[in-house]
MINU-837001 format. One line per 8 residues: number of its first residue (from 1); their letters; for each residue x, y, z of N, C-alpha, C. Coordinates in steps of 0.2 Angstrom, whole numbers, m for minus. Last residue first. Layout:
% residues N
NUM> a> X Y Z X Y Z X Y Z ~ ...
% end
This chain:
% residues 193
193> gtehpglt> 52 m160 m183 45 m159 m186 44 m156 m192 ~ 64 m173 m181 62 m165 m182 55 m165 m185 ~ 71 m185 m171 67 m183 m177 65 m176 m176 ~ 78 m192 m162 81 m189 m167 78 m186 m173 ~ 68 m195 m152 74 m191 m150 78 m188 m156 ~ 52 m193 m160 57 m197 m157 63 m192 m155 ~ 37 m183 m155 43 m185 m160 48 m189 m156 ~ 21 m183 m154 27 m183 m150 32 m186 m154
185> pegdgprv> 9 m172 m162 13 m178 m161 19 m178 m157 ~ m2 m161 m153 3 m162 m158 7 m169 m157 ~ m11 m161 m143 m13 m159 m150 m8 m160 m155 ~ m11 m163 m129 m5 m160 m132 m7 m157 m139 ~ m23 m168 m124 m21 m161 m122 m15 m159 m126 ~ m17 m184 m125 m23 m180 m123 m21 m174 m121 ~ m4 m186 m138 m7 m187 m131 m12 m183 m129 ~ m3 m195 m152 m5 m188 m150 m8 m189 m142
177> ahreaypt> 12 m203 m156 6 m203 m153 4 m196 m151 ~ 24 m206 m162 20 m201 m165 13 m200 m162 ~ 29 m217 m156 33 m211 m156 29 m205 m158 ~ 19 m227 m159 21 m224 m152 25 m218 m152 ~ 19 m228 m172 13 m225 m169 15 m223 m162 ~ 32 m234 m174 31 m226 m177 25 m224 m173 ~ 30 m246 m168 35 m241 m165 33 m234 m168 ~ 13 m251 m169 20 m251 m173 24 m246 m168
169> gsldatgp> 0 m251 m166 4 m257 m163 11 m257 m167 ~ m7 m242 m180 m7 m244 m173 m3 m250 m172 ~ m7 m237 m192 0 m239 m189 m1 m241 m182 ~ m16 m237 m206 m17 m238 m199 m10 m241 m196 ~ m16 m222 m216 m13 m229 m215 m14 m231 m207 ~ m20 m210 m220 m25 m214 m217 m23 m221 m216 ~ m9 m204 m224 m12 m201 m218 m17 m206 m215 ~ m7 m207 m237 m3 m210 m232 m6 m208 m225
161> dahqvaet> m19 m208 m248 m17 m204 m243 m13 m208 m237 ~ m19 m210 m266 m18 m214 m259 m16 m209 m253 ~ m18 m204 m277 m24 m202 m273 m24 m205 m267 ~ m6 m208 m283 m8 m201 m282 m13 m199 m278 ~ m10 m221 m284 m5 m219 m280 m5 m212 m279 ~ m19 m220 m295 m21 m223 m288 m16 m221 m283 ~ m12 m215 m305 m17 m211 m302 m20 m213 m295 ~ m5 m227 m308 m2 m220 m306 m6 m216 m302
153> metivklv> m15 m236 m312 m11 m237 m305 m7 m230 m303 ~ m18 m229 m324 m23 m229 m318 m20 m231 m311 ~ m6 m231 m331 m10 m224 m330 m14 m224 m324 ~ m6 m245 m331 m1 m241 m328 m3 m234 m326 ~ m18 m248 m338 m17 m250 m331 m12 m246 m329 ~ m15 m241 m351 m21 m240 m347 m20 m242 m340 ~ m4 m248 m355 m4 m241 m353 m10 m239 m349 ~ m9 m261 m357 m5 m260 m352 m4 m252 m350
145> leleedsy> m19 m258 m367 m22 m260 m361 m15 m259 m355 ~ m10 m254 m377 m14 m249 m374 m18 m251 m368 ~ m3 m266 m379 1 m261 m376 m4 m255 m374 ~ m14 m273 m385 m11 m276 m379 m7 m270 m375 ~ m14 m265 m397 m20 m266 m393 m18 m268 m386 ~ m2 m267 m403 m3 m261 m401 m9 m261 m396 ~ 5 m283 m396 1 m280 m401 0 m272 m398 ~ 22 m287 m391 15 m286 m389 12 m281 m394
137> pdlvkvmq> 36 m286 m393 32 m292 m396 25 m291 m395 ~ 41 m274 m386 40 m275 m393 36 m280 m396 ~ 43 m276 m372 37 m273 m375 35 m274 m382 ~ 56 m280 m371 50 m284 m368 44 m281 m371 ~ 63 m270 m378 63 m278 m380 57 m281 m377 ~ 60 m259 m370 58 m259 m377 58 m267 m379 ~ 67 m262 m359 60 m262 m358 57 m262 m365 ~ 80 m262 m363 77 m268 m361 70 m268 m361
129> etlprfmr> 81 m248 m367 82 m254 m372 79 m260 m369 ~ 80 m242 m355 75 m241 m360 75 m246 m366 ~ 92 m246 m348 85 m249 m346 80 m247 m352 ~ 102 m240 m357 101 m248 m356 94 m251 m353 ~ 98 m226 m355 97 m230 m361 97 m238 m361 ~ 101 m219 m344 95 m223 m344 94 m227 m350 ~ 113 m213 m348 113 m217 m342 107 m222 m342 ~ 109 m205 m359 115 m210 m359 114 m215 m354
121> rsvgtaqe> 99 m198 m354 98 m201 m359 102 m207 m360 ~ 106 m191 m343 100 m195 m342 100 m200 m347 ~ 115 m183 m351 117 m187 m347 112 m192 m344 ~ 105 m174 m357 110 m179 m361 113 m184 m357 ~ 99 m168 m346 95 m172 m351 100 m177 m355 ~ 110 m161 m341 107 m166 m337 103 m171 m341 ~ 113 m152 m352 118 m157 m350 115 m162 m346 ~ 101 m145 m352 102 m149 m358 108 m154 m356
113> svdlrvrr> 93 m145 m336 98 m142 m341 98 m147 m346 ~ 77 m143 m330 83 m147 m331 86 m145 m336 ~ 72 m128 m321 72 m132 m328 78 m137 m327 ~ 61 m119 m311 67 m124 m312 66 m127 m318 ~ 57 m102 m308 56 m108 m311 62 m112 m312 ~ 52 m92 m295 58 m95 m298 55 m101 m302 ~ 42 m77 m293 44 m84 m292 49 m86 m296 ~ 41 m64 m296 43 m66 m289 45 m73 m288
105> rdredptr> 36 m63 m308 44 m62 m308 46 m63 m301 ~ 25 m73 m316 26 m70 m309 33 m69 m307 ~ 27 m76 m329 21 m74 m326 21 m71 m320 ~ 40 m80 m330 38 m75 m335 31 m73 m332 ~ 51 m83 m317 45 m86 m320 42 m80 m324 ~ 68 m83 m318 62 m80 m315 56 m82 m320 ~ 76 m99 m317 75 m93 m321 69 m89 m318 ~ 89 m111 m314 84 m106 m311 83 m100 m316
97> elhgvkel> 93 m127 m319 93 m119 m321 88 m116 m318 ~ 102 m141 m315 97 m137 m315 98 m130 m317 ~ 115 m146 m317 109 m150 m319 102 m147 m319 ~ 127 m140 m313 124 m139 m320 118 m143 m322 ~ 131 m140 m301 134 m145 m305 132 m145 m312 ~ 123 m130 m296 130 m129 m295 134 m135 m300 ~ 111 m135 m296 112 m130 m301 120 m129 m301 ~ 111 m145 m286 110 m147 m293 112 m142 m298
89> rdvlatva> 113 m137 m275 118 m143 m277 117 m144 m284 ~ 102 m129 m274 108 m126 m275 114 m132 m277 ~ 92 m139 m273 92 m135 m279 99 m132 m280 ~ 95 m144 m260 95 m149 m266 96 m144 m273 ~ 94 m132 m253 100 m136 m253 101 m140 m259 ~ 81 m130 m254 86 m125 m256 92 m128 m257 ~ 75 m142 m248 75 m141 m256 80 m136 m258 ~ 79 m139 m235 81 m145 m238 81 m144 m246
81> aaslsmqr> 72 m127 m232 80 m128 m231 82 m133 m236 ~ 59 m131 m234 62 m126 m238 69 m126 m238 ~ 58 m149 m232 57 m143 m229 61 m138 m234 ~ 48 m161 m242 55 m158 m240 53 m152 m237 ~ 39 m168 m250 39 m168 m243 46 m166 m240 ~ 39 m168 m264 44 m173 m260 44 m173 m253 ~ 30 m159 m267 29 m165 m269 33 m170 m266 ~ 35 m147 m259 28 m150 m258 27 m157 m260
73> avdspgmr> 47 m145 m265 47 m147 m258 40 m150 m256 ~ 43 m142 m278 47 m148 m277 46 m150 m270 ~ 36 m130 m275 32 m136 m279 37 m143 m278 ~ 46 m122 m271 41 m124 m267 37 m130 m269 ~ 54 m121 m283 57 m124 m277 51 m126 m272 ~ 43 m123 m297 47 m120 m293 50 m124 m287 ~ 38 m129 m312 39 m130 m306 44 m125 m302 ~ 25 m128 m325 31 m125 m322 32 m127 m315
65> egrmaaqs> 19 m139 m338 18 m135 m332 25 m133 m329 ~ 19 m147 m349 17 m140 m350 17 m136 m344 ~ 22 m160 m346 15 m158 m346 14 m151 m348 ~ 36 m159 m347 33 m162 m352 25 m161 m353 ~ 38 m151 m335 39 m149 m341 35 m151 m347 ~ 35 m162 m326 30 m156 m326 30 m153 m333 ~ 45 m170 m329 39 m173 m330 34 m167 m331 ~ 56 m162 m324 56 m165 m331 49 m167 m332
57> ilnmatld> 53 m162 m311 53 m156 m314 53 m157 m322 ~ 53 m175 m307 48 m171 m306 47 m165 m310 ~ 67 m178 m310 62 m182 m313 55 m178 m313 ~ 74 m169 m301 75 m168 m308 69 m171 m312 ~ 70 m176 m289 68 m169 m291 69 m167 m298 ~ 75 m189 m290 68 m188 m290 66 m181 m292 ~ 89 m186 m291 86 m189 m297 78 m188 m297 ~ 90 m181 m278 92 m177 m284 89 m180 m290
49> srhlgihh> 86 m192 m270 82 m186 m270 84 m182 m276 ~ 96 m201 m273 90 m202 m276 85 m196 m275 ~ 111 m191 m278 107 m195 m273 100 m196 m276 ~ 125 m192 m289 119 m189 m287 115 m194 m282 ~ 136 m196 m296 136 m192 m291 130 m189 m288 ~ 135 m205 m306 136 m198 m308 136 m193 m303 ~ 134 m217 m300 140 m217 m305 140 m209 m307 ~ 124 m215 m292 129 m217 m289 135 m215 m294
41> gvsdgyqq> 113 m215 m301 115 m209 m297 122 m210 m294 ~ 113 m228 m306 115 m223 m310 117 m217 m307 ~ 109 m234 m293 115 m236 m297 118 m230 m301 ~ 96 m228 m292 101 m227 m286 108 m228 m289 ~ 90 m233 m303 91 m226 m303 97 m225 m297 ~ 89 m247 m300 93 m244 m306 95 m237 m305 ~ 82 m246 m289 89 m249 m288 93 m247 m294 ~ 69 m241 m294 73 m237 m289 81 m240 m288
33> mqsvlarv> 67 m252 m302 68 m246 m305 72 m241 m300 ~ 65 m262 m292 70 m263 m297 72 m256 m300 ~ 53 m256 m286 59 m257 m283 65 m258 m287 ~ 44 m256 m296 46 m250 m293 52 m251 m290 ~ 43 m271 m298 45 m267 m304 48 m260 m300 ~ 37 m274 m286 44 m277 m288 47 m272 m293 ~ 25 m268 m286 29 m266 m281 37 m268 m283 ~ 20 m275 m297 20 m268 m298 26 m265 m293
25> aftvrrva> 19 m288 m291 23 m286 m297 25 m279 m298 ~ 9 m285 m282 16 m287 m280 21 m286 m285 ~ m2 m283 m290 1 m277 m285 8 m279 m283 ~ m3 m295 m296 m1 m289 m301 1 m283 m296 ~ m6 m303 m285 0 m304 m289 2 m298 m293 ~ m19 m297 m282 m13 m297 m277 m6 m298 m280 ~ m26 m300 m293 m25 m293 m291 m19 m292 m287 ~ m26 m314 m293 m23 m310 m298 m21 m303 m297
17> drgpasgp> m34 m316 m281 m27 m318 m281 m23 m315 m287 ~ m45 m303 m277 m44 m309 m281 m36 m310 m280 ~ m46 m297 m260 m47 m298 m266 m45 m304 m270 ~ m36 m288 m248 m42 m292 m249 m42 m292 m257 ~ m22 m287 m240 m24 m285 m248 m30 m290 m250 ~ m21 m291 m227 m20 m284 m229 m22 m282 m236 ~ m24 m304 m222 m29 m299 m223 m28 m292 m225 ~ m7 m308 m218 m14 m309 m218 m19 m304 m217
9> gfaqhpat> 5 m300 m229 3 m302 m223 m5 m304 m223 ~ 10 m297 m241 5 m292 m239 3 m294 m232 ~ 17 m308 m244 21 m302 m244 17 m296 m240 ~ 8 m318 m248 11 m318 m241 15 m312 m239 ~ 5 m316 m261 0 m315 m256 2 m316 m249 ~ 18 m320 m268 15 m313 m267 10 m312 m262 ~ 29 m329 m256 24 m329 m261 20 m322 m262 ~ 46 m327 m254 39 m326 m251 34 m325 m258
1> m> 58 m339 m258 55 m332 m259 48 m332 m257
% end
């Protein structure tokens, strides 16, 4: 297995070794969570994008916010057509409900259905139970620190700008290079803007 500091490549994650190891551990956790979600989705006939959309809508509702299709499209970097197909598919199987927004009748509000919430609870219960077993031995003070770190890491991801990534020397950079006078990136043969 690759050591955590090697996974980033030379010079890509400057700082203390403990910081690199924590960052690697977070990436490993995210990967395992995605694999679990993919497996759950496979069992109930949903794709990762379906689960991601329902999760975004559910989290927004827990914060007291409303989401419409355009909000989902923006957060997931999907086209209007793609998000329409996704919402139609989820509504058809009873996982999402569309309702007119009370504040602006021109907008549609998306809500995760009670059916989907029940299925989600049952499918993610084994994961939740395992996490509770791991967290239970820690004191409230230790868990507050864990919560603080996870919250701050989540905010760091939200503030990270993928557009600032240095992709020079990669095949992606070649396909999307801006040619003098073009003003627009060049797309590969199977890519759409």
